SEDRENRO-71044 format. One record per atom (N, C-alpha, C): x, y, z. Coordinates in steps of 0.2 Angstrom, whole numbers, plus 5000, padded with zeros to 4 digits. Atoms other than C-alpha are relative to their C-alpha. Layout:
N
XYZ/...
# end
This chain:
100
499450064999/549754825568/499949975007/499950024993/549754815587/499449955002/500650054999/547954735587/500149934997/499850065004/548554605574/500449965004/499550044996/550054555584/499849985007/500250024993/549154555601/499549945000/500550055001/547754445595/500449934998/499750065002/548954325586/500549975006/499650024994/550054315602/499649975006/500450034994/548654285614/499649944999/500350055002/547854155604/500449944996/499650055003/548453985598/500050004992/500150005007/547653995581/499550064999/500449945002/546954155573/499950004993/500149995007/546154175556/499650074999/500449935002/545754355550/499749984994/500450015005/544354345539/499550064998/500649955002/542954445530/499449955000/500650044999/541154375533/499849974992/500250025006/540854365514/500549964995/499550035003/542454275509/499949935000/500150075000/542154105503/500749955002/499450034998/544054055505/500150005007/499949994992/544054115523/499549955003/500450054997/542554005526/500349924999/499750065001/543453855518/500649985005/499450004995/545053885529/499749995007/500350024993/543953895545/499849945000/500350074999/543053735541/500649955000/499450045000/544753655538/500249995007/499850004993/545353705555/499649965005/500550044996/543753645563/500049935000/500050075001/543853475555/500749975003/499450024997/545653465561/500050005008/500150004993/545053485578/500350075004/499849934997/545753665581/499450045002/500649964998/544753795589/500350074999/499749935002/545353955580/499650065002/500449934999/544854135585/499950024993/500149975006/544054195569/499850075001/500149934999/544154375568/499850034993/500349985005/543054455555/500150084999/499849935000/543854615550/499550054997/500549965003/542354685540/499550025006/500549984994/541454695557/500450045005/499649954996/542854805565/500050074996/499949935003/542854995562/500750014998/499349995002/544754975561/500249954994/499950055005/544554845547/500550024995/499649975005/545454945534/500750005003/499350004997/546954965546/500349935001/499950074999/546954785550/500349974993/499850035006/547054735532/500650034997/499449975002/548454855528/500649975004/499550034995/549354785544/500249934997/499950075002/549154605537/500450004993/499649995006/549854655520/500750025002/499349984997/551354745529/500449945003/499750054996/551654585539/500249944995/499850055006/551854485522/499549954997/500650045003/550154415518/500050024993/500049995007/550054395499/499250024999/500749985000/548154425502/499850015006/500149984993/547454515517/499549955003/500450054996/546154375521/499949944995/499950014993/546154245526/500750005001/499450004997/547654265536/500149965006/500050054994/548154125548/500750015003/499549994995/549254145563/500049945004/499950054995/549853995573/500550015005/499549994994/550754015590/500350074999/499749935000/550954205586/500350014993/499650005006/551754165569/499650014994/500450005006/551054215552/500249944996/499950055004/550854065542/499850014993/500249985006/549954135527/499350004998/500750005002/548354135517/499849934997/500350065002/547354005508/500549954996/499650045004/548753935496/500649975005/499550034995/550053915511/499749955004/500450064995/548753825522/499949944997/500150075003/548253705509/500649964998/499350045002/550053665504/500249965007/499850034993/550453635523/499549945001/500450054998/548853535525/500149934995/499950065005/549153415509/500749975001/499450044998/550953385515/500049975007/500050024993/550453345533/500350045005/499749964995/551353485540/499550045004/500549964996/549853585546/499849965006/500150044994/549353445558/500550015005/499450004995/551153445566/500050075002/500049934996/551053635568/499550015005/500549994995/549453625577/500149965007/499950034993/550053505590/500350055005/499849954994/550253595606/499650065000/500449944999/548953725602/499349985003/500750014997/547253735611/499549974994/500550045004/546053605604/499350015003/500750014997/544153595605/499949945004/
# end
């Protein structure tokens, strides 16, 4: 839990992913196309990956990955991100965050 909170608070945009997850890839590409420079953290490459997955679920993610944090706040998974993007809210949320 501490690792998740630390990474989320130290970086403008963080996406927790798994390397084999196609939805994670799609969310990552979306953020890149929006000009964001997210920290992409692949939990399947971390020995503590299972603990991170459990922490993400405890924090309120309906699916463990992708889990997107903006400005230290959990935004959600694919459904939440796509809904925000389609409404135009995601771009507004990204303003003020580090861009590439």
